[in-house]
Every structure is written in C-alpha cells, then in structure tokens.
A tleap script that builds the chain and sets N, CA, C and O, in Angstrom:
source leaprc.protein.ff14SB
mol = sequence {
  NMET SER SER LEU ALA GLY LYS VAL ALA LEU
  VAL THR GLY GLY ASN SER GLY ILE GLY LEU
  ALA THR ALA ARG ALA PHE HIE ALA ASN GLY
  SER SER VAL ALA ILE SER GLY ARG ASP PRO
  GLU THR LEU GLU GLU VAL ALA GLN GLU LEU
  GLY SER ASN VAL LEU VAL VAL GLN ALA ASP
  VAL THR ARG LEU SER GLU ILE ASP GLN LEU
  MET ALA ARG ILE HIE GLU MET PHE GLY LYS
  LEU ASP ILE LEU PHE VAL ASN ALA GLY ILE
  TYR LYS CGLY
}
set mol.1.N position { 56.628 14.001 -22.391 }
set mol.1.CA position { 58.014 14.137 -21.973 }
set mol.1.C position { 58.307 15.615 -21.725 }
set mol.1.O position { 57.881 16.485 -22.485 }
set mol.2.N position { 59.038 15.878 -20.651 }
set mol.2.CA position { 59.374 17.252 -20.272 }
set mol.2.C position { 60.471 17.810 -21.166 }
set mol.2.O position { 61.306 17.068 -21.683 }
set mol.3.N position { 60.459 19.128 -21.341 }
set mol.3.CA position { 61.504 19.772 -22.131 }
set mol.3.C position { 62.856 19.732 -21.434 }
set mol.3.O position { 63.879 20.002 -22.064 }
set mol.4.N position { 62.881 19.394 -20.120 }
set mol.4.CA position { 64.147 19.306 -19.395 }
set mol.4.C position { 64.668 17.877 -19.278 }
set mol.4.O position { 65.736 17.656 -18.707 }
set mol.5.N position { 63.941 16.921 -19.804 }
set mol.5.CA position { 64.393 15.535 -19.757 }
set mol.5.C position { 65.748 15.417 -20.445 }
set mol.5.O position { 65.936 15.902 -21.560 }
set mol.6.N position { 66.685 14.767 -19.764 }
set mol.6.CA position { 68.017 14.580 -20.325 }
set mol.6.C position { 68.962 15.743 -20.096 }
set mol.6.O position { 70.141 15.655 -20.439 }
set mol.7.N position { 68.476 16.818 -19.530 }
set mol.7.CA position { 69.318 17.985 -19.243 }
set mol.7.C position { 69.941 17.847 -17.857 }
set mol.7.O position { 69.414 17.151 -16.989 }
set mol.8.N position { 71.072 18.522 -17.668 }
set mol.8.CA position { 71.747 18.568 -16.375 }
set mol.8.C position { 71.840 20.022 -15.954 }
set mol.8.O position { 72.371 20.858 -16.685 }
set mol.9.N position { 71.316 20.321 -14.760 }
set mol.9.CA position { 71.307 21.692 -14.246 }
set mol.9.C position { 72.171 21.769 -12.991 }
set mol.9.O position { 72.160 20.859 -12.162 }
set mol.10.N position { 72.914 22.853 -12.861 }
set mol.10.CA position { 73.640 23.176 -11.633 }
set mol.10.C position { 72.976 24.388 -11.007 }
set mol.10.O position { 72.780 25.412 -11.662 }
set mol.11.N position { 72.629 24.261 -9.723 }
set mol.11.CA position { 72.070 25.377 -8.969 }
set mol.11.C position { 73.024 25.672 -7.819 }
set mol.11.O position { 73.136 24.879 -6.884 }
set mol.12.N position { 73.709 26.807 -7.886 }
set mol.12.CA position { 74.561 27.194 -6.763 }
set mol.12.C position { 73.670 27.786 -5.683 }
set mol.12.O position { 72.690 28.469 -5.980 }
set mol.13.N position { 74.013 27.523 -4.436 }
set mol.13.CA position { 73.147 27.964 -3.348 }
set mol.13.C position { 71.802 27.279 -3.399 }
set mol.13.O position { 70.785 27.869 -3.035 }
set mol.14.N position { 71.789 26.031 -3.850 }
set mol.14.CA position { 70.541 25.309 -4.054 }
set mol.14.C position { 70.021 24.559 -2.844 }
set mol.14.O position { 69.095 23.756 -2.960 }
set mol.15.N position { 70.604 24.812 -1.688 }
set mol.15.CA position { 70.175 24.076 -0.504 }
set mol.15.C position { 69.164 24.852 0.343 }
set mol.15.O position { 68.775 24.380 1.411 }
set mol.16.N position { 68.731 26.032 -0.109 }
set mol.16.CA position { 67.704 26.781 0.623 }
set mol.16.C position { 67.115 27.861 -0.278 }
set mol.16.O position { 67.660 28.182 -1.334 }
set mol.17.N position { 66.003 28.407 0.161 }
set mol.17.CA position { 65.396 29.573 -0.488 }
set mol.17.C position { 65.080 29.396 -1.966 }
set mol.17.O position { 64.611 28.346 -2.403 }
set mol.18.N position { 65.350 30.453 -2.717 }
set mol.18.CA position { 65.065 30.467 -4.155 }
set mol.18.C position { 65.843 29.379 -4.884 }
set mol.18.O position { 65.330 28.755 -5.814 }
set mol.19.N position { 67.078 29.156 -4.460 }
set mol.19.CA position { 67.885 28.106 -5.095 }
set mol.19.C position { 67.263 26.740 -4.927 }
set mol.19.O position { 67.214 25.963 -5.880 }
set mol.20.N position { 66.789 26.432 -3.739 }
set mol.20.CA position { 66.149 25.141 -3.494 }
set mol.20.C position { 64.854 25.019 -4.291 }
set mol.20.O position { 64.580 23.969 -4.872 }
set mol.21.N position { 64.072 26.062 -4.321 }
set mol.21.CA position { 62.830 26.037 -5.109 }
set mol.21.C position { 63.136 25.799 -6.589 }
set mol.21.O position { 62.413 25.068 -7.266 }
set mol.22.N position { 64.197 26.411 -7.081 }
set mol.22.CA position { 64.591 26.236 -8.480 }
set mol.22.C position { 65.073 24.816 -8.729 }
set mol.22.O position { 64.709 24.201 -9.731 }
set mol.23.N position { 65.901 24.288 -7.813 }
set mol.23.CA position { 66.380 22.916 -7.954 }
set mol.23.C position { 65.201 21.940 -7.973 }
set mol.23.O position { 65.179 21.009 -8.779 }
set mol.24.N position { 64.231 22.148 -7.096 }
set mol.24.CA position { 63.036 21.296 -7.073 }
set mol.24.C position { 62.295 21.356 -8.412 }
set mol.24.O position { 61.856 20.332 -8.935 }
set mol.25.N position { 62.162 22.565 -8.956 }
set mol.25.CA position { 61.445 22.727 -10.225 }
set mol.25.C position { 62.183 22.052 -11.379 }
set mol.25.O position { 61.565 21.361 -12.189 }
set mol.26.N position { 63.503 22.245 -11.459 }
set mol.26.CA position { 64.280 21.566 -12.501 }
set mol.26.C position { 64.093 20.057 -12.392 }
set mol.26.O position { 63.835 19.383 -13.389 }
set mol.27.N position { 64.223 19.532 -11.177 }
set mol.27.CA position { 64.121 18.090 -10.949 }
set mol.27.C position { 62.720 17.579 -11.291 }
set mol.27.O position { 62.581 16.540 -11.937 }
set mol.28.N position { 61.698 18.294 -10.867 }
set mol.28.CA position { 60.320 17.894 -11.140 }
set mol.28.C position { 60.007 17.876 -12.631 }
set mol.28.O position { 59.108 17.162 -13.077 }
set mol.29.N position { 60.755 18.666 -13.397 }
set mol.29.CA position { 60.532 18.738 -14.839 }
set mol.29.C position { 61.504 17.880 -15.633 }
set mol.29.O position { 61.668 18.076 -16.837 }
set mol.30.N position { 62.155 16.921 -14.957 }
set mol.30.CA position { 62.933 15.909 -15.655 }
set mol.30.C position { 64.427 16.112 -15.716 }
set mol.30.O position { 65.132 15.263 -16.262 }
set mol.31.N position { 64.931 17.189 -15.185 }
set mol.31.CA position { 66.360 17.461 -15.236 }
set mol.31.C position { 67.100 16.716 -14.136 }
set mol.31.O position { 66.581 16.557 -13.032 }
set mol.32.N position { 68.311 16.260 -14.436 }
set mol.32.CA position { 69.235 15.861 -13.387 }
set mol.32.C position { 69.753 17.147 -12.778 }
set mol.32.O position { 69.931 18.141 -13.483 }
set mol.33.N position { 70.000 17.141 -11.462 }
set mol.33.CA position { 70.335 18.392 -10.792 }
set mol.33.C position { 71.575 18.223 -9.922 }
set mol.33.O position { 71.677 17.289 -9.127 }
set mol.34.N position { 72.508 19.145 -10.093 }
set mol.34.CA position { 73.647 19.281 -9.186 }
set mol.34.C position { 73.382 20.524 -8.342 }
set mol.34.O position { 73.003 21.577 -8.856 }
set mol.35.N position { 73.588 20.379 -7.042 }
set mol.35.CA position { 73.313 21.480 -6.122 }
set mol.35.C position { 74.559 21.722 -5.290 }
set mol.35.O position { 75.114 20.798 -4.696 }
set mol.36.N position { 74.991 22.970 -5.253 }
set mol.36.CA position { 76.109 23.318 -4.384 }
set mol.36.C position { 75.613 24.218 -3.266 }
set mol.36.O position { 74.632 24.948 -3.408 }
set mol.37.N position { 76.321 24.141 -2.155 }
set mol.37.CA position { 76.028 24.969 -1.002 }
set mol.37.C position { 77.125 24.769 0.023 }
set mol.37.O position { 77.986 23.905 -0.144 }
set mol.38.N position { 77.100 25.552 1.071 }
set mol.38.CA position { 78.157 25.448 2.078 }
set mol.38.C position { 77.755 24.633 3.298 }
set mol.38.O position { 78.623 24.231 4.072 }
set mol.39.N position { 76.480 24.379 3.489 }
set mol.39.CA position { 76.002 23.682 4.687 }
set mol.39.C position { 75.780 22.198 4.383 }
set mol.39.O position { 74.838 21.851 3.672 }
set mol.40.N position { 76.635 21.322 4.913 }
set mol.40.CA position { 76.507 19.895 4.595 }
set mol.40.C position { 75.194 19.278 5.081 }
set mol.40.O position { 74.684 18.352 4.449 }
set mol.41.N position { 74.647 19.766 6.174 }
set mol.41.CA position { 73.398 19.196 6.689 }
set mol.41.C position { 72.216 19.482 5.765 }
set mol.41.O position { 71.432 18.582 5.462 }
set mol.42.N position { 72.087 20.727 5.318 }
set mol.42.CA position { 70.962 21.037 4.425 }
set mol.42.C position { 71.158 20.396 3.058 }
set mol.42.O position { 70.183 20.025 2.404 }
set mol.43.N position { 72.408 20.260 2.618 }
set mol.43.CA position { 72.655 19.572 1.353 }
set mol.43.C position { 72.191 18.122 1.431 }
set mol.43.O position { 71.572 17.619 0.493 }
set mol.44.N position { 72.482 17.451 2.530 }
set mol.44.CA position { 72.060 16.058 2.694 }
set mol.44.C position { 70.540 15.960 2.739 }
set mol.44.O position { 69.966 15.027 2.178 }
set mol.45.N position { 69.880 16.914 3.400 }
set mol.45.CA position { 68.416 16.921 3.440 }
set mol.45.C position { 67.829 17.048 2.038 }
set mol.45.O position { 66.860 16.367 1.700 }
set mol.46.N position { 68.421 17.923 1.224 }
set mol.46.CA position { 67.947 18.114 -0.145 }
set mol.46.C position { 68.165 16.844 -0.963 }
set mol.46.O position { 67.292 16.447 -1.735 }
set mol.47.N position { 69.311 16.212 -0.799 }
set mol.47.CA position { 69.593 14.975 -1.528 }
set mol.47.C position { 68.566 13.908 -1.191 }
set mol.47.O position { 68.082 13.204 -2.077 }
set mol.48.N position { 68.231 13.786 0.098 }
set mol.48.CA position { 67.231 12.803 0.527 }
set mol.48.C position { 65.850 13.146 -0.027 }
set mol.48.O position { 65.108 12.260 -0.450 }
set mol.49.N position { 65.513 14.424 -0.023 }
set mol.49.CA position { 64.200 14.857 -0.511 }
set mol.49.C position { 64.025 14.581 -1.995 }
set mol.49.O position { 63.000 14.040 -2.411 }
set mol.50.N position { 65.020 14.949 -2.798 }
set mol.50.CA position { 64.873 14.856 -4.247 }
set mol.50.C position { 65.137 13.448 -4.777 }
set mol.50.O position { 64.541 13.044 -5.775 }
set mol.51.N position { 66.015 12.705 -4.125 }
set mol.51.CA position { 66.234 11.312 -4.527 }
set mol.51.C position { 67.161 11.142 -5.701 }
set mol.51.O position { 68.302 11.603 -5.671 }
set mol.52.N position { 66.680 10.482 -6.738 }
set mol.52.CA position { 67.535 10.092 -7.858 }
set mol.52.C position { 67.909 11.268 -8.757 }
set mol.52.O position { 67.242 12.302 -8.780 }
set mol.53.N position { 68.991 11.070 -9.489 }
set mol.53.CA position { 69.499 12.059 -10.452 }
set mol.53.C position { 69.852 13.386 -9.803 }
set mol.53.O position { 69.670 14.450 -10.394 }
set mol.54.N position { 70.362 13.307 -8.568 }
set mol.54.CA position { 70.754 14.507 -7.829 }
set mol.54.C position { 72.167 14.318 -7.295 }
set mol.54.O position { 72.506 13.268 -6.749 }
set mol.55.N position { 72.973 15.344 -7.462 }
set mol.55.CA position { 74.317 15.392 -6.896 }
set mol.55.C position { 74.387 16.630 -6.016 }
set mol.55.O position { 74.099 17.735 -6.475 }
set mol.56.N position { 74.767 16.456 -4.760 }
set mol.56.CA position { 74.978 17.602 -3.891 }
set mol.56.C position { 76.464 17.683 -3.574 }
set mol.56.O position { 77.110 16.674 -3.290 }
set mol.57.N position { 76.997 18.904 -3.627 }
set mol.57.CA position { 78.421 19.117 -3.402 }
set mol.57.C position { 78.588 20.308 -2.472 }
set mol.57.O position { 78.116 21.409 -2.756 }
set mol.58.N position { 79.266 20.071 -1.360 }
set mol.58.CA position { 79.592 21.185 -0.473 }
set mol.58.C position { 80.685 21.989 -1.147 }
set mol.58.O position { 81.768 21.473 -1.422 }
set mol.59.N position { 80.398 23.257 -1.412 }
set mol.59.CA position { 81.364 24.104 -2.102 }
set mol.59.C position { 81.089 25.568 -1.797 }
set mol.59.O position { 79.939 25.997 -1.707 }
set mol.60.N position { 82.164 26.319 -1.641 }
set mol.60.CA position { 82.104 27.768 -1.505 }
set mol.60.C position { 82.488 28.340 -2.863 }
set mol.60.O position { 83.660 28.321 -3.239 }
set mol.61.N position { 81.505 28.849 -3.599 }
set mol.61.CA position { 81.763 29.285 -4.969 }
set mol.61.C position { 82.530 30.599 -5.057 }
set mol.61.O position { 82.734 31.122 -6.153 }
set mol.62.N position { 82.955 31.136 -3.917 }
set mol.62.CA position { 83.870 32.283 -3.964 }
set mol.62.C position { 85.316 31.804 -4.077 }
set mol.62.O position { 86.229 32.619 -4.213 }
set mol.63.N position { 85.528 30.503 -4.023 }
set mol.63.CA position { 86.870 29.921 -4.116 }
set mol.63.C position { 86.993 29.156 -5.429 }
set mol.63.O position { 86.277 28.181 -5.655 }
set mol.64.N position { 87.906 29.604 -6.297 }
set mol.64.CA position { 88.047 28.994 -7.612 }
set mol.64.C position { 88.365 27.506 -7.535 }
set mol.64.O position { 87.872 26.729 -8.352 }
set mol.65.N position { 89.179 27.100 -6.568 }
set mol.65.CA position { 89.521 25.672 -6.465 }
set mol.65.C position { 88.279 24.837 -6.155 }
set mol.65.O position { 88.166 23.703 -6.621 }
set mol.66.N position { 87.356 25.379 -5.381 }
set mol.66.CA position { 86.138 24.639 -5.062 }
set mol.66.C position { 85.187 24.589 -6.252 }
set mol.66.O position { 84.452 23.615 -6.420 }
set mol.67.N position { 85.196 25.633 -7.077 }
set mol.67.CA position { 84.413 25.599 -8.318 }
set mol.67.C position { 84.964 24.524 -9.240 }
set mol.67.O position { 84.202 23.781 -9.860 }
set mol.68.N position { 86.288 24.439 -9.332 }
set mol.68.CA position { 86.910 23.399 -10.158 }
set mol.68.C position { 86.504 22.011 -9.685 }
set mol.68.O position { 86.189 21.143 -10.499 }
set mol.69.N position { 86.510 21.798 -8.372 }
set mol.69.CA position { 86.125 20.500 -7.821 }
set mol.69.C position { 84.646 20.213 -8.080 }
set mol.69.O position { 84.273 19.083 -8.392 }
set mol.70.N position { 83.818 21.229 -7.952 }
set mol.70.CA position { 82.390 21.091 -8.232 }
set mol.70.C position { 82.167 20.655 -9.674 }
set mol.70.O position { 81.414 19.718 -9.939 }
set mol.71.N position { 82.821 21.334 -10.593 }
set mol.71.CA position { 82.653 21.005 -12.012 }
set mol.71.C position { 83.174 19.604 -12.329 }
set mol.71.O position { 82.594 18.895 -13.151 }
set mol.72.N position { 84.265 19.207 -11.680 }
set mol.72.CA position { 84.804 17.863 -11.893 }
set mol.72.C position { 83.805 16.801 -11.419 }
set mol.72.O position { 83.614 15.785 -12.087 }
set mol.73.N position { 83.176 17.037 -10.277 }
set mol.73.CA position { 82.189 16.081 -9.753 }
set mol.73.C position { 80.979 15.980 -10.698 }
set mol.73.O position { 80.462 14.889 -10.934 }
set mol.74.N position { 80.535 17.122 -11.235 }
set mol.74.CA position { 79.412 17.108 -12.182 }
set mol.74.C position { 79.788 16.312 -13.419 }
set mol.74.O position { 79.007 15.493 -13.903 }
set mol.75.N position { 80.986 16.556 -13.927 }
set mol.75.CA position { 81.437 15.839 -15.119 }
set mol.75.C position { 81.533 14.342 -14.856 }
set mol.75.O position { 81.153 13.533 -15.703 }
set mol.76.N position { 82.047 13.969 -13.671 }
set mol.76.CA position { 82.150 12.546 -13.328 }
set mol.76.C position { 80.784 11.872 -13.283 }
set mol.76.O position { 80.623 10.756 -13.776 }
set mol.77.N position { 79.810 12.541 -12.698 }
set mol.77.CA position { 78.495 11.912 -12.508 }
set mol.77.C position { 77.607 11.997 -13.743 }
set mol.77.O position { 76.938 11.027 -14.097 }
set mol.78.N position { 77.600 13.151 -14.395 }
set mol.78.CA position { 76.643 13.361 -15.479 }
set mol.78.C position { 77.285 13.482 -16.861 }
set mol.78.O position { 76.615 13.261 -17.870 }
set mol.79.N position { 78.573 13.829 -16.922 }
set mol.79.CA position { 79.259 13.933 -18.207 }
set mol.79.C position { 79.041 15.225 -18.962 }
set mol.79.O position { 79.638 15.435 -20.017 }
set mol.80.N position { 78.190 16.099 -18.435 }
set mol.80.CA position { 77.906 17.360 -19.129 }
set mol.80.C position { 77.196 18.305 -18.180 }
set mol.80.O position { 76.816 17.931 -17.071 }
set mol.81.N position { 77.023 19.540 -18.637 }
set mol.81.CA position { 76.233 20.538 -17.920 }
set mol.81.C position { 75.493 21.367 -18.957 }
set mol.81.O position { 76.107 21.934 -19.861 }
set mol.82.N position { 74.166 21.437 -18.826 }
set mol.82.CA position { 73.346 22.178 -19.782 }
set mol.82.C position { 72.841 23.505 -19.243 }
set mol.82.O position { 72.690 24.468 -19.995 }
set mol.83.N position { 72.577 23.561 -17.932 }
set mol.83.CA position { 71.936 24.729 -17.340 }
set mol.83.C position { 72.719 25.151 -16.108 }
set mol.83.O position { 73.047 24.320 -15.262 }
set mol.84.N position { 73.018 26.436 -16.005 }
set mol.84.CA position { 73.688 26.986 -14.830 }
set mol.84.C position { 72.788 28.056 -14.225 }
set mol.84.O position { 72.483 29.058 -14.871 }
set mol.85.N position { 72.368 27.840 -12.988 }
set mol.85.CA position { 71.544 28.810 -12.254 }
set mol.85.C position { 72.392 29.330 -11.104 }
set mol.85.O position { 72.535 28.668 -10.076 }
set mol.86.N position { 72.954 30.521 -11.284 }
set mol.86.CA position { 73.863 31.111 -10.300 }
set mol.86.C position { 73.026 31.840 -9.263 }
set mol.86.O position { 72.435 32.882 -9.546 }
set mol.87.N position { 72.980 31.280 -8.057 }
set mol.87.CA position { 72.094 31.784 -7.037 }
set mol.87.C position { 72.806 32.039 -5.706 }
set mol.87.O position { 72.255 32.707 -4.831 }
set mol.88.N position { 74.010 31.520 -5.548 }
set mol.88.CA position { 74.698 31.605 -4.255 }
set mol.88.C position { 74.927 33.053 -3.849 }
set mol.88.O position { 75.293 33.901 -4.663 }
set mol.89.N position { 74.703 33.304 -2.584 }
set mol.89.CA position { 74.965 34.635 -2.060 }
set mol.89.C position { 74.290 34.823 -0.714 }
set mol.89.O position { 73.265 34.207 -0.422 }
set mol.90.N position { 74.867 35.662 0.079 }
set mol.90.CA position { 74.324 35.963 1.395 }
set mol.90.C position { 74.242 37.472 1.540 }
set mol.90.O position { 75.207 38.186 1.266 }
set mol.91.N position { 73.091 37.946 1.968 }
set mol.91.CA position { 72.928 39.382 2.232 }
set mol.91.C position { 73.245 39.661 3.685 }
set mol.91.O position { 72.668 39.055 4.588 }
set mol.92.N position { 74.150 40.566 3.901 }
set mol.92.CA position { 74.485 41.006 5.264 }
set mol.92.C position { 74.211 42.487 5.343 }
set mol.92.O position { 74.990 43.300 4.846 }
set mol.93.N position { 73.094 42.840 5.973 }
set mol.93.CA position { 72.658 44.229 6.017 }
set mol.93.C position { 73.133 44.997 7.213 }
set mol.93.O position { 72.822 46.181 7.349 }
savepdb mol mol.pdb
quit
C-alpha cells in the first residue's frame, strides 16, 4: 500500500508542466487529486488521462472568490484536503 493512499492532494496549475507531472505522481502513488488551472481544454485532457479519483476545476488562483469555489468543490467531492502543492504561475520575461 502506498503512503499516499487515502490522501487528497490539490495541485494548482496542475494542467501542464511541473504541476501536471506532480499531479500524475500523486495519483500514481494512491492519492486522490484535485487539479486547478485556467485552461478548460487541458484540464479535461488531464481528467481523461488520470481517470478515477480526480477532480479538475477551472480556477484563477489570483482571485479569492475562485479559490473559495475551488475549496468548496474539493470539500464536496473528497471531504478533506491533506496536501497542497502550490504551483500556479506564469513567467512573462
């Protein structure tokens, strides 16, 4: 049994890059995973890829109201949150 079995992880910005790799790793190790991101198409692709025990929520985590909605959806589906991986961000050079 994995050490993440029964845990619930939230990965912000989990629909691409490091966030997606992290979400995949949490899921592969037994965690239920909530993933937030701003792109509905990539979020749906991730949901299809990972399958069960996954919640994807379109959310802009720079907006407090959207964070509140994200947390409410996690609570509705999983009832708790054990792991928070804050990854959302865009570099504009």
